[in-house]
Structure formats: C-alpha cells, structure tokens
C-alpha positions as CSV (number, residue, x, y, z in Angstrom):
1,M,0.5,-7.1,-16.1
2,S,1.1,-10.5,-14.6
3,S,-1.4,-13.1,-14.0
4,G,-1.5,-15.6,-10.9
5,K,-1.0,-19.1,-11.5
6,D,-1.6,-22.0,-9.5
7,G,1.9,-22.8,-7.3
8,T,3.2,-24.2,-3.8
9,G,4.1,-20.9,-2.1
10,S,1.4,-20.3,0.3
11,E,3.6,-21.3,3.2
12,E,6.4,-19.4,2.2
13,Y,4.2,-16.4,1.4
14,R,2.6,-16.6,5.0
15,E,5.8,-16.6,6.6
16,I,6.5,-13.4,4.6
17,A,3.5,-11.9,5.6
18,K,4.4,-12.8,9.5
19,Q,7.8,-11.1,8.9
20,L,6.0,-8.5,7.4
21,T,3.6,-7.5,10.2
22,E,6.0,-8.1,12.8
23,Q,8.8,-5.8,11.5
24,L,6.7,-2.9,10.1
25,G,4.1,-3.1,12.9
26,L,1.2,-3.9,10.9
27,E,-2.4,-3.7,12.5
28,L,-3.9,-5.4,9.8
29,P,-2.4,-8.4,7.7
30,P,-0.6,-7.8,4.2
31,V,-3.3,-7.8,1.3
32,Q,-2.7,-10.1,-1.8
33,I,-3.8,-8.7,-5.0
34,T,-3.8,-11.1,-8.0
35,Y,-4.8,-10.3,-11.8
36,L,-6.5,-13.4,-13.4
37,D,-8.0,-14.2,-16.3
38,Q,-10.0,-16.5,-14.9
39,P,-12.1,-17.3,-11.8
40,P,-10.1,-18.7,-9.5
41,A,-11.5,-22.2,-8.3
42,G,-12.5,-22.7,-4.5
43,I,-12.3,-19.0,-4.0
44,P,-15.7,-17.1,-3.2
45,E,-17.1,-14.3,-5.3
46,H,-17.7,-10.7,-3.6
47,P,-21.4,-10.0,-4.2
48,G,-19.9,-6.5,-4.9
49,G,-21.8,-3.2,-4.4
50,V,-18.5,-1.6,-2.8
51,P,-18.4,2.4,-3.1
52,S,-14.6,2.0,-3.9
53,V,-11.9,-0.2,-5.5
54,C,-10.1,0.4,-2.2
55,T,-12.9,-1.1,-0.2
56,F,-11.6,-4.2,-2.1
57,F,-8.3,-3.7,-0.5
58,A,-9.8,-3.3,3.2
59,F,-11.6,-6.6,2.8
60,G,-8.6,-8.4,1.6
61,T,-7.2,-8.0,4.8
62,R,-10.1,-10.4,6.5
63,S,-10.4,-13.3,4.2
64,P,-9.8,-14.3,0.4
65,F,-12.2,-13.3,-2.3
66,Y,-12.6,-12.5,-6.1
67,A,-14.1,-10.0,-7.9
68,G,-14.9,-9.7,-11.7
69,L,-14.2,-6.5,-13.7
70,P,-18.2,-5.2,-13.3
71,K,-18.0,-5.1,-9.7
72,H,-15.2,-2.7,-9.9
73,E,-17.2,-0.2,-11.8
74,D,-19.2,1.4,-9.0
75,C,-15.9,2.9,-8.2
76,E,-15.3,5.4,-11.5
77,I,-12.0,6.6,-10.5
78,G,-10.9,3.2,-9.3
79,A,-12.4,1.7,-12.5
80,F,-9.9,4.1,-14.6
81,V,-7.2,3.3,-12.6
82,L,-7.7,-0.3,-13.0
83,G,-7.7,-0.3,-16.9
84,I,-11.3,0.0,-17.9
85,P,-11.6,2.3,-20.6
86,P,-13.8,5.8,-19.5
87,Q,-16.8,4.9,-21.7
88,G,-20.4,4.9,-21.5
89,E,-22.1,5.1,-18.3
90,V,-18.7,4.8,-16.5
91,G,-17.0,7.4,-18.5
92,E,-19.7,9.6,-17.8
93,R,-19.3,9.2,-14.1
94,L,-15.8,9.9,-14.4
95,M,-15.8,13.0,-16.0
96,S,-18.8,14.5,-13.7
97,T,-16.5,13.6,-11.0
98,I,-13.5,14.9,-12.4
99,G,-15.4,18.0,-12.9
100,A,-16.7,18.6,-9.7
101,M,-13.2,18.2,-8.0
102,Q,-11.7,20.6,-10.4
103,K,-14.4,23.1,-9.8
104,E,-13.6,22.8,-5.9
105,G,-10.0,23.2,-6.1
106,Y,-9.0,19.3,-5.7
107,L,-7.8,18.8,-8.9
108,N,-6.2,21.0,-11.0
109,P,-7.3,21.0,-15.1
110,G,-5.5,18.3,-16.7
111,E,-3.9,16.2,-13.6
112,E,-6.4,13.5,-14.2
113,A,-4.5,12.6,-17.2
114,K,-1.0,12.1,-15.0
115,V,-2.8,9.5,-12.6
116,P,-1.1,5.9,-13.1
117,H,-3.3,3.3,-14.6
118,N,-3.1,0.1,-15.9
119,P,-3.3,0.2,-19.9
120,A,-5.6,-2.7,-20.0
121,A,-7.6,-4.2,-16.8
122,P,-7.5,-7.7,-15.7
123,K,-10.7,-9.8,-16.4
124,Y,-11.0,-10.8,-12.6
125,V,-9.1,-9.4,-9.4
126,A,-8.5,-12.0,-6.2
127,Y,-7.9,-10.4,-2.9
128,G,-6.9,-11.9,0.5
129,P,-4.4,-11.9,3.4
130,L,-0.9,-12.9,2.0
131,G,-0.7,-16.8,2.0
132,T,-4.2,-17.5,1.9
133,L,-4.6,-17.3,-1.9
134,P,-3.2,-20.5,-3.8
135,F,-1.2,-18.5,-6.5
136,A,1.6,-15.5,-6.7
137,P,0.5,-12.2,-5.7
138,T,0.7,-9.8,-8.7
139,G,1.2,-7.1,-6.1
140,V,1.1,-6.9,-2.0
141,L,-0.5,-3.7,-0.1
142,M,0.2,-2.8,3.7
143,F,-1.4,-0.4,5.8
144,A,1.6,0.9,7.4
145,N,2.2,3.6,10.1
146,S,5.3,6.3,9.4
147,H,7.7,4.2,11.0
148,G,6.8,1.3,8.9
149,A,7.1,3.1,5.8
150,M,10.5,4.5,6.8
151,L,11.9,0.9,7.2
152,A,10.2,0.2,4.0
153,S,11.9,2.8,2.3
154,E,15.2,2.4,3.9
155,A,14.9,-1.1,3.0
156,A,14.4,-0.5,-0.8
157,G,17.2,2.0,-0.9
158,S,19.7,-0.4,0.8
159,G,22.5,-2.6,-0.4
160,P,24.0,-3.2,-3.6
161,D,20.9,-4.1,-5.2
162,S,19.0,-0.7,-4.3
163,W,16.3,1.0,-6.0
164,A,14.4,4.0,-5.9
165,M,10.9,3.8,-3.8
166,P,8.4,6.3,-5.8
167,V,6.1,8.2,-3.6
168,N,2.0,9.1,-5.0
169,G,-0.7,10.7,-3.6
170,R,-4.4,10.7,-4.8
171,P,-5.7,8.5,-5.8
172,M,-4.6,5.7,-3.3
173,C,-5.6,2.8,-5.7
174,A,-2.9,4.1,-8.2
175,I,-0.1,2.5,-6.6
176,M,-1.0,-0.7,-8.2
177,P,-0.7,0.5,-11.5
178,I,2.9,2.2,-10.3
179,L,4.0,-1.4,-9.3
180,N,2.6,-3.0,-12.5
181,Q,4.8,-0.5,-14.4
182,G,7.9,-1.8,-13.0
183,A,8.7,-0.2,-9.3
184,P,9.7,-2.9,-6.9
185,T,7.9,-1.0,-4.2
186,A,6.0,2.2,-4.0
187,L,4.5,4.6,-1.0
188,S,1.3,6.0,-1.5
189,L,0.1,8.7,1.1
190,G,-3.4,7.9,0.3
191,C,-6.3,10.1,-0.1
192,T,-9.1,11.5,1.6
193,G,-11.5,9.0,-0.2
194,S,-9.5,6.2,0.8
195,R,-9.2,7.1,4.4
196,I,-13.1,7.2,4.4
197,Y,-13.6,3.7,3.0
198,T,-11.2,1.9,4.0
199,D,-11.3,3.3,7.9
200,L,-7.6,4.1,7.1
201,G,-7.6,6.8,9.8
202,I,-5.1,9.6,9.5
203,D,-1.7,7.8,11.0
204,K,-1.8,5.2,8.0
205,M,-0.2,5.1,4.3
206,V,0.2,2.4,1.9
207,V,3.2,0.5,1.2
208,G,3.1,-1.5,-1.9
209,V,5.6,-4.4,-3.1
210,K,5.6,-5.9,-6.9
211,G,4.9,-9.2,-6.5
212,D,7.9,-11.1,-8.1
213,R,9.9,-8.7,-5.6
214,L,8.4,-9.9,-2.3
215,A,11.1,-12.2,-1.8
216,Q,13.8,-10.0,-2.2
217,F,12.3,-7.3,-0.7
218,A,11.7,-9.2,2.8
219,Q,15.6,-10.0,2.6
220,K,16.3,-6.5,2.3
221,L,13.9,-5.6,5.3
222,R,15.5,-8.1,7.6
223,R,18.7,-6.6,6.9
224,I,17.6,-2.9,7.6
225,V,15.5,-3.6,10.6
226,A,18.7,-5.0,12.3
227,A,20.6,-2.4,11.2
228,N,18.0,0.4,12.7
229,E,18.1,-1.8,16.0
230,F,21.8,-1.0,16.0
231,V,21.4,2.8,15.6
232,R,18.8,2.9,18.0
233,A,20.8,1.5,20.7
234,E,23.8,3.9,19.8
235,D,21.6,6.8,19.7
236,T,19.9,5.9,22.9
237,A,23.3,5.4,24.8
238,R,24.5,8.9,23.3
239,K,21.1,10.6,24.0
240,A,21.2,9.4,27.8
241,K,24.8,11.0,28.2
242,A,24.1,14.4,26.4
243,P,23.5,17.1,29.1
244,N,21.0,18.8,26.9
245,A,18.7,16.1,25.2
246,F,15.5,17.0,24.3
247,H,12.8,15.3,25.8
248,A,8.8,15.7,24.8
249,R,7.7,14.8,28.0
250,G,8.5,15.8,31.6
251,R,10.4,18.6,32.4
252,Q,13.6,19.4,29.9
253,R,17.0,19.7,31.4
254,G,19.5,22.3,30.2
255,L,17.5,25.2,28.6
256,H,15.1,25.3,31.6
257,R,18.0,25.0,34.2
258,G,17.7,27.9,36.8
259,R,14.4,29.1,36.0
260,S,11.5,28.4,38.4
261,A,9.0,25.7,37.7
C-alpha cells in the first residue's frame, strides 16, 4: 500500500489528466485516489454520510477532499474492500447484505471470499481530479466508454513493456485493491450499485491505473492512439472501396441490390 507524499508533480499530473481526458474521450476528469497516514493539510474533509465508497469516487471528479476511515463504514461492502475488518456492527451489516444477495441469486455461496480487498485499510483517503492534490496518487480511476476502455487495454498490451490488464466485475470499488496488489492497470465492468450511486449510466466502465505507473501508461497510450489513427484511416479507405460494405444507417448496398425499396 503506498502513501501519498508532498511533491511538485501536480503540473505533470494535470498534463496527464488533460491527455487522458482527450485521448480516452472522458466526460469526467480522471480521479486521483491517495491513501494517507495523516489528514492532509489544506484539503477539506468530506462530511461523510455517503451511501457507498464509490460515491467518493464520483465526488472526486469535482473537487479535492479527504475522508477518514470511519466515513467509509456506511458502505459495508466498500469498507471490506478498503481493508476494514468485518467486525462489530459493520461486520453484521456485511453478513446481512451478503446473505440477502445470495438468497436472491446475485452472489453464489462463497463468492464473497474471492472479492479483491486490501489486507489493511489506510487511515485516510484523499480524492480529487487528477492534478488537484499536492501528492502522488495511489491509483487513478477513469469513467470511460467502451472505445476508451479499448484504447486503454491496447495501450497496456502494447510495446516491449506490455502487461496484462485484468478485468473485474462486482463490486466496482475492488479495482483499487487490484491495482494495490500490483496490476499496473485494471478494468472494472462496474456493478449495479456503482451505476446507481455514481450515476455511471449503462455505457461506462472504470479504467484504473496504478499511481506509480501513470506516466508510463500515458506514454503507451500516446503510441497506441497514434497507431489507431493509422488503422482507422486505412480501414475507412478500404471500406469505401468495397462493393458490399456494411452500413448501419441508410440503405445497404450489395445484399439488397435488385430488391424493391
């Protein structure tokens, strides 16, 4: 688990945030998440009362803030994923929620034990648009559409320094432990709860980048975006010359030739 530290990299992070937003087609800023041992000076504390840990992710697209560990305990699943021991009242709520989900067939028996989670929880967590916090990120999350997720996956797998990009489903907040456990990048398909709590909608998923691999990922993304522009131009020209290319809109040629309108 990495802790944030004071640094002068905010300008660099703002430039990376601008690049990620443009090249991945993000509608919301990338969210920086930093695990801390002490409350950060000069950063406002969130009042808490949120229904889920992923709600903090969503608020992190707007402005910087931090929240202590107890502020995360209102979400029993998110608290477990963050590394809070499932004991006492939080543990009781967690077992009750898991039981209800298993009864409805949402979870299989024993599935909860396989959910990625931190071995220990940080004391504080800072959130904010990438580049607005005066310390390095533990992880960076982006709400991307399928095209942006495709580019991120291709970037991860490109070049001699390629790496695998794990894909995870429920719960969405488990993407942070996956990054903390060593994955340079990860993709979360999200979950029903996260789509409700973050207003994620039906067309977004979450791309995550480990904080200390962010600059490397941004460099790889630049390469793959340029490569995709080349492929796009080549395939567009090839399609234009084909007598039986598929067109989603308008009257199709070839297969319908000779038929009445």
